[in-house]
N, C-alpha and C positions, 0 to 999 in steps of 0.2 A: 288425551285425544284431541282437545281443542288445539293445542300447540302443534301436534302432528298434522292435523288437517290444514291448519293455517300455513304450515311450512310447505305442504304439497301444493296448495293454491299459489303461494308466492313463487315457488320454483317454476310452476307452469307458466305463470305470468312473465317471469324473467325470460324464459325461453321464447315466449311469444314476442316480447319486445326485441329480443335479439334478431328474430326472423324479420321483423318489420324494419329494423335498422339496416339489415343486409339488403332488403328490397328497395328502400327509399334513400339509403345513405349516400349514394353516388359512388364515383370512382376515385381511386387513389391518385392524388395530384403529383406524387413523386415520380421523377423521370430517371430511370436507370439505364437508358438506352446507350449511353456513352461508356458504360463499364466494360472492362475486359474480362468477361466471364470465362473465356477459354483458359487464361492464365490462372485465374482463381480456382477453376475446376481441377487443374493439374496439381495445384498446391494442396487443395482440400482432400484430394484422393490419397495423400500421403499422411498416415497417422502420426509420423514424427514431426509434422509441420502444422499441428493443430493451432498453435498460437499464431502463426503467420496467416493461416486461413481465416481466423477470426478478425485479424487486423484488416485483411482485404474486404471482408463483408462489412466491417465497421466503416471502412473508408468509402465503399460504394454508397452506403446509406447516408453518411455524413455529407458527401459531395452532392447527392440529390437534395438533401435538406438545405444545403447552401444555395442551390439553384432556386428552390422554393422560397427561401428567405429573401433572395434578390427580387422576387416578384411581389411578395406579400409582406415582407419585414417580420414574419413570424418564424420562430426557431422550431418548426415542426408542424405537423398536420393537426387539425382539430381533434379533440379526444374521440368524437363520434366516428372519425375515419381511421383511428388507430388500428383496429382489428382488420378492417378492409385492407389497409396498406400492408400490415404484417402478413396477411394471407397472400396478397399479390406478390410481395417480395419473396416469400418462401416458394411460391409456385414458379416464379421467374428463375430463381437460383437453381431449383431442381430441374427445370426445363433445359437449362444450359449445362447440365452435367455435374453440378455441385451436390454431393451426397446429402440426403435429407437429414441425416444425423448431425451435419455440420451446424445447421441453424439451432438444433437443440443444444449441442455442446457449447456453442458460442452465446447461448442465451439471448437469441433474437427476441426483442420485445421487452426484456428486462435490463440486461447488461448493454444491449444495443437497441435503444428505443427509437421511435420515429417522431418523438417530440421531446425537445430539450428544455428542462426547467432548471436553471442554475440559481439557487438561493432566491427564488421568486421572480427571476428575470426570464421572460419568455419571448422577448422581441429583440431585434437587432439594435434598436434605439436604446433600449434599457441596458444592454451590454456595453454599448459604446459610451454611454453616459456614466457608467460605474467607475469608481475611483481607480486610478492606476492603469485603466485599460489603454490609455494613450501610449504608455510605455510599451505595451505589447504590440500595438500597431506600428510604432517606430522600429522595433526590433524584428518585426516579421515582414519587412519590405522585401519584395522579390528582387533578385533571385534568391531562392533558399536551397539551391542544389548543392552549394558548398557546405562542408561540414561545420565550419565556424559560424556561418550565417544561421544554419539550422539550429545549432546548439544555443546560440544567443536567443533565438526565437523561443525555444523550449524553456530556457531558464527564465526569460521574461514572463512566460505564461505561468510558471510555477510561482514566481514572486507575486503576480497578480492574484492568483488563487489564494495565496497565503493571506493577502490583505482582505480578500473577499470573505473567507470563512474563518479566519483566525489562525494564530501561529501554534497554539498548543493543542489543537484538535487533531485526532487521528480520523481521517475521512476518506471517502471514495471520490477520486478525481475524475472518473470516466465521463460522467454527464457534463460537468462544467468544462472539462477539456474539449469535449465535442462541441459544446455551445460556443466556446471561444473560437474554435476552428470555423464553425459555420458563420459566425459573425464576420470574421476576417475574409473568408472565401466569398461571402455574398457581395463583397465590394468590387469583385473583379469578374473576368469571364471564365469560361470552362477550363481553359488551359492553366490559368493561374490557380484555380481551385484544385486541379489535379496536382500541380507542383507543390502547393501547400500541404495537400494530403500526404504526399510522399514524405515530407518532413515530420508531420504530426503523428502519422501512423507507421512510419518506417517500412513502407511498401513501394515498389516500383512497377512501372508498366501498367497503370490502371486504365489508361485510355484505350478504348476498343478501336480496331481498324475500321475504316468506312465500310458500310454494307449497302447492297443494292436495293434491298427491300426492307420494309419496316420490321422491327423486331417485335415478336409477340410478347412484350413485357409491359412495363408501366409507361406506355407512350401516351402523352396528352397533347393534342394539337394546340398551338398557341392561339389560334383564332377563336376558339370557343371553349369555355370551361366544361361544357356538356357535349361531348362528341356524339354524333348520331350513328357513326359506324361502330361496329363491335371490334374493339382493339384487344379485348381480353375476355376470358371466360365469364368474368363477373358481369360484363356489359351485356353479353348475349342472354344471360339469365335474367338480368334486371329489366330489360325493356318490356316484356309482356305485362309485368306488374304495374308499370307506370300508367297503364290505361285505367287501372282501378285505384288510383292514388287516393281519391276522395273517400272511397269505401274503407280503405285501409286506415286512413286518419280517424274515421269515426270509430273503427274497432279499437284503435289505440286509446281514444278518449274514454271509451267504456271500460277498457282494461285498466287504465290508470285509476278510474274511480273505484273499481273493485280492489285494486292493489292498495290504495290508500286506506280503505276500510280494514283490510287484512293486516296491514302493517300497524295500524293504530292498536288493534287488539293484541298483536304480538308484543308491541312496545309496552303496553300496560302489564302483560304477564311478566315480561323481562324486568320491568321496574319493581314489581312486587318481589321477585326472586332476589334482585340485587339488594333491596332494603333488608330482606331477611338475612342474607349472607353477611351484609355489613354489620348488622346488629350482633351476629355471632362472633365476628372478628373483634368487635369492641369488647365483648365479654371476655374473650381469651387474651386480649393484648397485654394484660398485666401479669399473666402467668409465665414464669421463666421456663416451665416444663414444656411449653408449646413450641419451642424452637426445635424443629426437626426437619428431616429430609422430606417430610410430607408437604412442606411448603413449596417444594420444587415440582414442576410438571413430572408426571410419572416416568417419561423417557429419560429426562435428565437426572431424575432422582436415582434411577437404577445405574446410570452411567457414572455418577459421582460416588454413589454408595459402594458400588462394586470395585471402584478404583482406589484412589489414594486417601479416602476420608478417614480410614481407621489409623492412619499414620500420624495424624495431627490432633492436637488438643481442640476440643469443641467448646466454644464459649456461648453464653446466653446473651441475649440483647441487653438485659439489665447490667450485666458485667461490663459490656462494651460501653454503654452509656455512662456508667459511673467512672470507668477508667479514663474516659476522654472528657470528663467534666461537662457532661451534656453536649458533647461534640463541639467544644469551644477551643480545643488545643490543636488548631490547624497548623500543619508544618509543610503542606504542599498540595498542589492541585494538578491533575493530569487529565488526559483525554478520557480515561475510564473511571475517574472518581476523585474524591478528596481524601487526603491522607492526614490522620491525626496521631498525636503522641498519646499512647495509652499507658497509664500507670495503674497496675492491678494490685489488689489487696495483698497478695502473696509476695509482692516485690518485683514481679515480672514486668518488664518494660518492653513495649512492642510498638511498631508503626502499624496503625490500623487503617487499611484502605477500604473506604465505603464506596461500593460500586454504584455508579449513577445511572445504570440501565437496568430495567426490569423486563425487557423484551426477551424473546427467545435467543436473539443474538447475544444479549448481555449474559444470559444463562450459559450459553456456549463458551463465552470468553471466561466466565467464572470457573467453569469446570475444566476448561483447557489449561488455565494457569495453575490450578490445583494439580492436575494430572502431570504437567510438565515439571513443576517444582518438587513433586514427590519423587521423581527419578533423577533430578539434576542435583548433584552434590559436588560442589567445588568451592574453594575458598574465595573465589572472586565472583561468585553468584550469590545474590541475596537469598537467604533461606526462608522458607515458609514455616511459621510456628503454630498456626491455628486458623480457625475459620468460625463463622457464625452465619446461620441462616434463620431469619426471623421474618415471617410474612413475606413482604416484597423487598426486604432488605437483605443485602449480601455483603459480608465483610471478609477480608483476608488479612491475617495478622503476620507481619514479617519481623525479622530481627531488627531492632532499632539501631540506626546508623547515626552515631553521635554528631558527626560533622556535616550532616545533610547532603545535599546534592552538589556535584561539580559546578552546575550552572550557578548556584548561589555564590560560590567562591569566585567565579570568574566575572559575574555580571552584577552582583548586588553591591551597592555603594557601602563604604564603611568597613568592608572585610579586609583582613590582613592578606596581602597578595601571596599566592602560593609560590614557593621557591622553585627554581629551575629544576633541581633534582627531584622535588616532589612531583612536578609535572611529568618528568620522564618516567618516574616510577608508576604514576597513574596510567600512562600510555602503555607500559608493559603489562600492568595488571589487566587492563581491558583486553589487550591482545591475547593474553593467556586464557581469559574466559571465552573469547571467540574461538580460539583454537580448540578448546574443549567442546564447544557446541558443534563446530564444523567437522571435527575429526574423531571425537571419542564418544559421541552419542550414537545410539543405534535405534532409530534412523537418525542421520544428521539433522541439525536444526538451523534454521535461519531466524535470528532475533527480529529483524525487519524494522526495528525502531531504535537504533543506536543513536543516542544524542546526550548532551551534557546533563539534562534533567533526569535521565535514567541511569546515570553513574553516581552511586552513593559512596560516601566516605565514612569509615569508622573512626574511632577515637585516635587511631594511629595513622590516619589518612591512607589506609589500604582501600583501594577502589573495588567496588562490586557492582555488577550489572543487575538492574531491576526491571520490573514490568515486562512480563512475558505474554501480555494479552494479545499481541499480534504475531507471536512466534509461529513459524510454519515448518512442519516436518517434511522431510523427503518421503516420497511415496514408496521408495524401494529401500533396501538395506545397503545400497552402494555407498562406498567411501566418499564419493563426490555427490554434491547436491544437484540433481538433474533439474533443468528448467521446469518450472511449474507455472501454469497460466492462472493468475489470481487477479482479484480486484486490487487496484493500486491503493495502498494504504501506507501511511508513514507520516513524517513531518517535513514540511517544505524546508529546503536548504540542505537537509541531510539525505534526501531521497536520490537514489541513483537515476540520472536522466534516461539511461537506457531502459530501466525498469518502467519509468513513466510512459515511454513510447511503446515498448513491446508488451508490457504487462506480464513479462516472463521473469519469475523470481529465481535467483541463484544465490549461492553464498557470496558471490562477488558484489552483490548489492550491499551486504554488511560491510565488505571491505571498502566500498566507496564511502559509506557513512563513517567508517573508522577514519578514513583520510580527512574528512571534514572535521571530525572531532579532534584529530591531531592539530589541525590548523587553528581550531578554536583554542586549544590548550596553549599554543605558542603565542597567539595574537591577543587573546582575551576579547575578541570580537564575536558577535553573534553570527550564527550561520547565515542569517539574512539581516543586514543592518543598513540603515539609510537607503532602503530599497535596492541594495546591491547584494548579489550572491557572493559569499565569502571566497569561494574557489576562484571566481572570475576576478574579484578585487585583488587577490594575492598574486595574480600572474605577473604583474609588472615588477614586483619585488623579487619573485623567484627566477626571473629571466636572467639576472646576472648575480654573480657571487658577491659583488661589492654592496648590493642593496639588501642582502639577506638580513643583516641586523635590524633593518627598519621594520621587519615583520614582528619582532619580539615585543611583547607587552611592555609598555613604557614604565609600568609600576615596578618592574624588577631591574630596570636600568641595564647595566653591563654585566650583571651577575648571571651569565650564561656561558656555556661551553660552545665555542664556535664550531668545532668538529661535530658535536652532537646536533647542533642546529642544522648543519649541512646534511646530516643523516636524516633528520626529521623531514627536511624539505624534499629529499630524494624519495622518501616513503610517501609523502603527501602527493607528489606529482605522479608517482606510480599508481597509487591507490585510486586517484581521481581521473584515470584515463577514461575516455568516453565509452569505449567498448570493454565489456566485462572480461573478455578473453585476454585483453592486454594488461589486466591488473594482476598483482601477485596473489598468492594464497596467504592466509594469515600466518602460516608457518614461515614463509620467506620474510614477512615483516618482522616476526620475532627474531629471526637470525640477525637482521640488521640492527635491531634494538640491542640485542645481547652483545654484539661486537662493538657497538658504540659505547656501551656502559661498562663493559668488562673486558679489557685487553687480554687478561689471562685466559678468559674463555675463548677469545678469538684464536689465541695461540694453540689451545687444546684442539680446536676444530681443525686447524691446519695440520697439526701433528697426526691426528686421526686420518685425515685425507691422505697424507703421505704414506701411511701404513696400509690403508685400505686400497689405494690405487697404485701401490707398488712404485712410489716415487715418480708419478707423472708430474712433469715439471710445471705445466701450465696451472695446475690446481694447487700446487704447494706454495705458490708465491703469495706474498703479502697482498691481502685484498685491496689495501689502499693503493699499493703500487699498480695493481691491475686497473683500478678505476682511473688513476692518473693517466694511464695510457688509453683510456676510452673504451676498455674492453668490459664485457659483462662479467659479473662475479657470481651470479645465481645459478646453482646447479641443482637438478632435481634430487640428487642424493644428499645434499647438505642437511636437509631437515632431520635426518636420522640421528644427528648428534645434539639436538637441542634439548636442554634439561627443562622440559616443560612442566609447569605446575599442574597441567592437566593429567599428569600421570598418577596423581594422588586422588583418593576419595572418589572413584568413578561410580561405585555402587551400581544402581540400576542402569546407568548410561555408559557401560564400559564396552570396549572392543580392543582387540590387539592392535599394537602400533603398526600402521601400514605406511610404506614409503610413497611419497608423491612421484608421479611420472608425468611427463609431458607438461611441466610447469611453464608458464609464460616467461619469456626472457625480458630483461630490463629494456624498456623502450629507449630509442636514441634521443639525445638531447637532454637527458636528465642529469642534474648536477652531480659531480663526483664528490665523494667524501674522503 
């Protein structure tokens, strides 16, 4: 009864404080008057353009914060004005015809905040003084209307964020990206800010046409921070209360005193309960029988328990601790946890991943990876063998990969260099796994974090993809992965620049990451090395055929096949096109790899084409001859003849083989093989 009564008093007091803040908190200083709400309203009225609608709203808010930062040097409004500004922005957007559900869908206030804090940096000066920001400033000089200038600016921003938050972390870039934009835009005028926003957020026509009378939005006269005229509904409501300002302050002081007393009592009760709970946990910590699904929150417990849990072996915490020699056998670290080698008493050897998050998000990732790996069965995907849940600890046990990660072999000193043929085979293995995820899963899956540290090698150097903590499934059962609006998560250097800008995820984002991985295989350079993006660094070598050998890892000398190198470069340039629609599907990539490594297979394809198309001359010619003439060789029907490894062991994730239609054509200017 005491707890219940205290809670009621506390809730009542919080409501009272909220009313007081609305009364005396003042007006929102953000100015959206220059925004083109008409264009945004037409976009937001179309359900098929929700992602673009969110980018417009994000751009409007970011430009207004840039203006505010120009005046105050702060990257956002004070916390006490956040709710006032969010309410005013929502009202303004609705007033100009933007549907109310748009702000809900776009998560105004969370995903699109009104104050930016990037790794503790809240002012323009702090951002400008952070390491590597000068490189962003140099690459983001106006004009940014050209594609190359905008791309250089975006890539410089990605490299800066990599240095700011670390290379191995999977993270959300939205807030830091917006803070970077506001810092840059605050250095110029309104026109330069809008041009910059067009590059950063991928939207056009943000500037509103001139109006003859003031807009009833977030107008704040420059002459005075407290306008006397009512420019918004909040002003007209607030003015009568200002006459009783002193009385209200007295009420606040009395309320604070009452609240402190109530909170002190509640904290004492909570402390007693926590001590009691902790003592019970300590009593149970040594018992192996206590490891159960009850350690999970009830919602997640049901989700995991009803799904894949029965398919895997369940281990106790004591077994895990003993198998890893008290967690001393570290073999890798990643964004979601540390990986140990586990040697169990029955001879079973496994890679044990210890999840480093105990939040609800961490629980979701834990259950998601179990659910996915329960229905994904493919010889180029790392398989899940078991799990352990003990108190706040979460473990996933995978098949042990004797040769570790591809990243170790490419970048760790003292390793024997991988041979050229081994690298080509690894490229084919990864492509086969992606084909399985993109075309044979129901629904299709995007891995979202293809990189060398997530490619593991067994004792025969067969490559397998690991770490499905970021994987995202298509919302429909369509064969193609439709664009999905998500938080930007991934690893700098491998992330699709279009995905960073639009926040719309498709399978072509995996294709871009695969192109970077191919380049890393050939060059043995990191995705970001010496503060340079690998794709941009390689352009000068891929521009002419004579310089292609300079790309190859010096540790393997001349032991490579020139024709295969030309094929790999063709694939890399195609996969790393700026626009996703200009990139190939993974099936088309596989076709090139097969033709390059197996001339007999290439002849089989051509023979089948002759029979299927009744002797059509153009498609029966040798593909190499066609490329020498500068013609495209990729046809949507070619994929039907690929002997994909994805056709085996489909289990839960099977679907009939469907032909591609409307595949992108090879872009002009790509080297021929």
